[in-house]
Residue, then its C-alpha position, 0 to 999 in steps of 0.5 A: x467518497x468521504x470516510x465515513x461512507x466507506x466505513x459504512x461500507x465496510x459494516x453493511x458489508x462486513x461478511x466481506x470485510x471477513x474475507x478481506x483479512x482472510x486473505x491478507x492473513x495469507x497473503x503475510x503469511x506468505x511473505x514471511x515464510x518467502x523473506x525467511x528468519x535473518x540472522x546477524x552477526x557484527x564486527x570491528x576491526x580498527x586500523x592501527x598507523x605504523x611505527x613511528x621511523x623517528x621513535x618519537x611517539x612508541x604508543x601507535x595508538x596516540x596515530x588513530x587519526x592518521x589513518x581516518x582515508x587509509x578507513x574510506x578506502x578499505x570500506x570503499x574496496x570490501x565494498x567493491x563487486x569482486x570482494x562482495x561476490x568472494x566472501x558470499x560465494x557459497x552462501x544463498x540469501x547472504x549479505x554483507x555491509x562494511x563502513x565506518x562505525x559512526x558510533x565511533x571516533x576511531x578509525x573503526x570498520x563496522x562489517x555487518x553479515x545477514x544470513x537465513x539461518x546461525x550457520x550462515x551468519x558466521x560464514x559470511x563475518x568471518x570470510x569478511x573478518x579475513x579478507x579485511x587484512x589482505x585487502x588493506x595490505x593489496x592497496x598499500x602494497x599497489x602504492x608499493x608502501x614497503x611493510x615497515x610503512x603499512x598501515x595493520x588491522x586488528x579486530x577488536x570486538x566480535x558478536x558471541x553469537x547470532x541474533x535474529x532479526x526481525x525487522x528484516x521480515x517485518x517490515x514487508x509483511x506489514x508493508x503487504x498487508x497494508x496495501x491488501x487492505x486498502x484495496x480490499x477496504x476500497x473494493x469492498x466499497x464499490x461493490x457496497x454502492x455499485x448494489x445499493x444503487x441497483x437495489x433503490x433503483x429496482x424499489x423506484x421503479x413500479x412493478x408490473x403489476x401496479x403499471x396494469x393496475x394504473x392503466x386500467x383505471x386510466x383506461x375506465x376515467x377515459x371511457x368515463x367519461x367518453x360517456x358521460x352527454x355533452x350535449x349543446x353548448x352554444x349559448x342562445x342569444x333572445x333576439x332569437x325565436x321564442x320558437x328556437x329558444x322552445x327547441x333547444x332543450x334546456x340541459x342541451x342550453x346550459x353546459x355540465x356542471x363540470x364544464x361551467x366549473x372550468x368556464 
């Protein structure tokens, strides 16, 4: 079935298209309501190397490149299941992500918090910011690193207010709408094909009255042919006696006109 055939079927069954649009709208509204609104907040945490014990580098920002590996380890620690569950405890439907900030070459940890309410988004981000330096210190203490040689963290930026995010709610809604419209279009095209085939079959089939008239006409033609005298179509030889030739009627000696036509 080509696309033009589907479009023709949709035009013929326009009332089914209206019903399909209404059902799709209801389904999309239900999905959007089930997902709910989403609010997001983000913050950036910078990893600062420890002081140089030799005193040659007095500005620690000049040694930021040496903490790149520690940033990867901290991001993995913040994404672990124990930390994830602890940060999100008490926040239903909330989530957060932790990873290196790809927009900066500095060892920057980017925290993104999302929730269904602005208050929950603030709470999740605050818990994640409080957990980041704790995980960083625990990782270094597990290696026996002295406090003076440990890497520090510093909050660089944070959103002032949660932002409403339309994409988490819009994508699933559009996906459900497109799938339902495609399904309904195929269903309507199938129904139209079935009804059209059945209608043509019913139209081509002779009615009871026409069958009765054709049967009656056939019976009349048969009775007419049976009532018509056929006569004797035996050929009379010239050598037979005249008495025999006189005994055969002239009409019987010659075949009927209809029979002569087909000889």
